[in-house]
C-alpha positions in Angstrom: -129.7 -69.4 -2.6 -130.3 -66.6 -0.2 -133.7 -67.8 0.9 -133.3 -66.4 4.4 -131.4 -63.6 6.1 -129.4 -66.3 7.9 -128.2 -67.8 4.5 -127.1 -64.3 3.4 -125.3 -63.7 6.7 -123.5 -67.1 6.3 -122.3 -66.1 2.8 -121.2 -62.7 4.1 -119.2 -64.2 6.9 -117.7 -66.9 4.7 -116.7 -64.3 2.0 -115.1 -62.1 4.8 -113.1 -65.0 6.2 -112.0 -66.4 2.8 -110.9 -62.9 1.7 -108.9 -62.4 4.9 -107.3 -65.8 4.4 -106.0 -64.9 0.9 -105.0 -61.3 1.6 -103.6 -61.2 5.2 -103.1 -64.6 6.8 -99.6 -66.0 7.3 -100.8 -69.5 6.4 -101.4 -68.4 2.8 -98.3 -66.3 2.4 -96.9 -69.0 0.0 -99.8 -68.0 -2.4 -98.8 -64.3 -2.3 -95.0 -64.9 -2.3 -94.7 -65.1 -6.1 -96.5 -61.8 -6.4 -95.4 -59.8 -3.4 -92.2 -58.9 -1.7 -92.5 -57.8 1.9 -90.3 -54.9 2.8 -89.6 -53.6 6.3 -88.6 -50.1 7.3 -87.6 -48.9 10.8 -89.3 -45.7 11.9 -87.5 -43.0 13.9 -89.4 -44.1 17.0 -87.9 -47.7 16.6 -91.1 -49.3 15.4 -91.0 -51.4 12.2 -93.4 -50.9 9.4 -94.0 -53.7 6.9 -95.3 -53.0 3.4 -95.5 -54.9 0.2 -93.9 -54.3 -3.2 -95.7 -56.0 -6.1 -93.5 -58.1 -8.3 -93.4 -58.4 -12.1 -95.5 -57.0 -14.9 -98.6 -58.0 -16.8 -100.6 -60.8 -15.4 -98.2 -61.4 -12.5 -98.5 -57.7 -11.5 -102.3 -57.8 -11.9 -102.6 -60.8 -9.6 -100.2 -59.1 -7.1 -102.5 -56.0 -7.1 -105.5 -58.3 -6.6 -104.0 -60.1 -3.7 -103.0 -56.8 -2.1 -106.5 -55.3 -2.3 -109.0 -56.5 0.3 -111.9 -55.0 -1.7 -110.8 -56.5 -5.0 -110.2 -59.9 -3.5 -113.5 -59.8 -1.7 -115.4 -59.5 -5.0 -113.5 -62.5 -6.4 -113.9 -64.6 -3.2 -117.6 -63.8 -3.1 -118.0 -64.8 -6.8 -116.0 -68.0 -6.1 -118.3 -69.0 -3.3 -121.5 -68.3 -5.2 -120.2 -70.1 -8.3 -119.2 -73.1 -6.2 -122.6 -73.1 -4.6 -124.4 -73.3 -7.9 -122.1 -76.1 -9.1 -122.0 -78.2 -5.9 -124.5 -76.9 -3.2 -124.0 -79.7 -0.7 -120.2 -79.5 -0.5 -120.2 -75.7 -0.7 -122.6 -75.5 2.3 -120.0 -77.3 4.4 -117.2 -74.9 3.2 -119.4 -71.8 3.8 -120.3 -73.1 7.3 -116.7 -73.6 8.2 -115.6 -70.2 6.8 -118.6 -68.4 8.4 -118.0 -69.9 11.8 -114.3 -69.0 11.6 -115.1 -65.5 10.4 -117.6 -64.9 13.3 -115.0 -66.3 15.8 -112.4 -63.9 14.4 -114.7 -61.0 14.8 -115.7 -62.0 18.3 -112.0 -62.5 19.3 -111.1 -59.0 18.0 -114.0 -57.5 20.0 -113.2 -59.4 23.2 -109.5 -58.4 22.8 -110.4 -54.8 22.5 -112.7 -54.9 25.5 -110.0 -56.7 27.6 -107.4 -54.1 26.6 -109.7 -51.2 27.2 -109.3 -49.9 23.6 
């Protein structure tokens, strides 16, 4: 599976992007919605802070915790990618390539944005 350093890097970038997709991205908010409620509070300086409240008990609460934890979700996303790779290597290579390219692009965009803003 990880026959080269490049193969390992592609898996790392793909797991990074898939994890961010589930935990943070707006496009997958519908997946988190049954498990999370977003709450907003106004700070004294006028800024708004958004935080989540996990819904339910038992399995629903456990999934909510999982989807709110980047580290926890990262383990499951990594396992999912590796499992899929063992079951269907050809198709999973395409998925890993797409996720890895998107992950690298996201990292580059963040770095360029910080350089352009002088932060």
